[in-house]
N, C-alpha and C positions, 0 to 999 in steps of 0.2 A: 505496500499499499505505502509507506513512503517512496521506494524510488518510482512508483506510478507518479506521485507527485512530484516530485525532482524533477521527472521527464516532461511532464506537463510545465511544468515552468519556466523547465528550460527552453522548450521550444517555444515560450509566448515571451520571456524576458530578456534572453538574449538576443532574439532579430531585433525586438523595438530597441535595445540599448545601442547594438550597432548601429541602425536607422539613425537614433537618434545625434551618436556621434557623427557620423557622419553628415550629415544636415546641419550641425553646429559648427564641424568645420568650413562646410560650404558656407554659410554666410558669414563667418569670421573672415575667408579669404575674397569675398566678394565686398567684405565693407573695407580689407583692406587695399583693395583694388580702387575705391571708389577714392577713397582719401587720398591715393598714389594720384590718380589721375584728374582730380580736382583740383590739385595743387596748384599754384601760380606758374605759367608757363606750358602746362600740359594743353594739348592743341585736341580738346573734348568738350563739345557745347554743352553738357549736362550731369554730365559725370557718368554717364552709362551706356555712350555707344558713340564710334567714331561716324564724324557725318561726313559725307559726301554730297554736292551739289546735285540736282538730276543730270542727266546725260541721256545723248540721244544714241550712243552706240554702247556697245558692250559683249567681249567677246572672252571667253575664258580656255585659257590652252592648258591643256592637263601635262604638267612635266614627269610627274613621277605618278606611277600609281601602279594596279597589281599586275592592270593589262594594258599594254601598247597596240596602237593601229600601225604601229610602222616597226618593221624588224630590227632595225638599227638604233631601236629605243631601247634604252634599260627599264629594268621593272624593278619593283618593290614592294614589299607591303605598306612600307610610307606614302604619304601625297602629298604634294606640291604643286601647285594652278597660278598660272602665269593669268591675273585677272586686269583687261585693258576695259575702264572704265571711263569713257571719249577720252580727254588727253594723259588720264591719269593710269598709272601703270602700279598694279600692287602682286608682292609675291604672296601669296597665301599657304602658310606654310613651307618647312624647309625637306619633307621626307625623313629616310630613317637613316642613309647611311650605312648598312648591317656591317658592314665589314671595315667601317674606321677609317677609310681609304683619303690620302691628303686631298683629291681631286672628287668627289665623292660624285653619284651618278646623277644629281640635280646638275652641276653644272657641264658636265660631259651631255645629256640632254637639253640645255639650255644648248649649249654649242651648236650641236645636228640640229635645232631646232631655231637658231641664227636669231635668239635671245641674249642681248646684252645686257650685263645684269647694271651696268650704267644707267640704263633706262628705267630701273625700277625706283619709283618714288619712295613708297617704305612696305615693310613687313606686315606681316599680320599674322598671328600664328592662333589658331584656334583654341588650343588649349596644349598644358605642359605635359603633356605624354612624348616619350623618345623618337615615337614616328612620326612625329609633326616638327620636333625638335632640329633632327639633323644626328639622330642617335639616342639610344639609349645613355651612353654615358654623359650624355647632354642633361638626360631627364635626372640624373642622378647628381650630378653637379649645378644644375639648378642656372644653366645656361639653355642659350639657341644660338647656334654656331653652324657656317658652312662650311669650314676648313679652316684648320689652326692657324696657317701664315699665308697671307697675303688675302683675307677673305676679299672677296669682291664687295660685297653685301656692309662690310665694315660703315660706321656711320649713315646707314638709313632708319630713321625710325622705325620702331617697333613699336603695334600695336597688340594687347594679348589678353586674356582673361585674369590673367595675376601680371602683376606689375614686375616689368623687367626693366633695365638698364643696361644701355649700351656702352662699351667702354673695350679699346684693341679689338676690335675684330667680334666680341661677343656682345652676346645679353645676358646677362646674369637679372635671375627673380630678385625682388627687393626685398 
């Protein structure tokens, strides 16, 4: 009888506690991100989102994905997309770089598709997981980086769901 009660409590209380912890952490991170982006000098209109003016054209070019439309493009489980919205060019996520190569698949695919990193206005990181930050090492180091040396995206503004600080070719979670 006692074991049955303990089992029932464990199946009801433990998931509720875990769910509460996850929700609390999510709330704290959202508040931290809002404080960071609401600070003076941060280009966000209301502290909740990046705002772009209306555009007449929108183009989305997959740079890294699980599947590729051409045989000369490399594939990964991570993702990266080039978004051209009017005159603004956005790099959305950095892919995985599973092997930790100095020249990652993202840059090789960009070269094969004729995309110049200099034309990118800013980087948007959807969430801080390794397959979107340029590798799992980056996730655990709390940074986003394309390559260690001579990063072609160094100095670009970074927008993320958690605060990032860009320095020396790296974006670091604050």
